[in-house]
N, C-alpha and C positions, 0 to 999 in steps of 0.2 A: 504494500500500500504506500509506503514512504517513497519508493522508487517512482511510482506514478505521480505522486504529489510533487516531487522535486523536478521531474521531467516537465510537468505542467508549468512550473514557475520559470524554468530555464529554457523552455522551448522557444526557438526563434520564430515559430509560426504564431505564437501567442502575441497578438498586437493589442495595445491599449491606447486609447486616444488620450493624448496629452492635453490637459486643460490648464489654462492660465488661471491661477488662483491668487487672490490677494490675501496676504497674511497680515493680521493685525500687528502693529508694532508692539514688541514686547518691552516693557519697562526694564531698566537696568536693575541689577541686584544691588542692594546696599552693601558697602564694603567698609570695614574698619579694622584696626588692630585689635586682637583679642583682649589685650590689657586695657584698652580704652572702653570696652563694654562694661567694665566693672564686674565681670563674671569671676567665678572662683578660679584662681590660677594655681591651686595646689595639686593639680593632676587629676581632679575628679571629672573634668569635662573632656570628652572625646568627640571627634567627628564621627558620626555614625555611618558615613559613606566609606571613608578609608580606614576607620578604626584607629586613628592616631591621636594621641593627646594634644590638646591645644597648648601652645606656648605663647608667651606675651607678645611677641612680634609677628605672629601669624596673621595673615590677611584672612578675615572671616566675613561671612554674611550672616546677619541675624534676620531671619525672615519676618516680614511685617505682621502677618496674620497670627502665626502661632508662636513666634519668637524663638524658634529652634535655631541653633547656631551650627554652622558647617564651615569648613575651609572654603574660601572663595573659589579656588580652582576646582574643588570637588563639585561645587554647585554649578559652575560653568559646564563641566563635563556632563553633569546630570541633565542640564537643559539641552545640551547638544544631542542627547539621546531622546529628545522629545518627551521628556518627563516634566510635566508642568504642575507637579504637586510636591508637597513636602515629603522627603524620604521617610520621615518618622510617622507623621499623623495623617498624611495624604490630603491635607487641606490645600486648596488651590493657591498657587503662588501669586497669580495675577488675576485681577477681576476685570 
């Protein structure tokens, strides 16, 4: 069954009409140094995307709706994969 599915997706005979779509402009992520957020710097906080502890000079994004904190680069990669919700609570990042 999987062979047929893969053949369907990679078949050169399968044509799909390209449509021009307008994408809404995505607001930028907030960025700050971790130590400037006033969060706990004693190693209790980790980025739940990469699982690395935050350090004082790390560039982080604190999400506006849920206030979860992630490394800025981790959130950029998250968005590049078309994930537009918080990795922890799944609240929408942009309204």
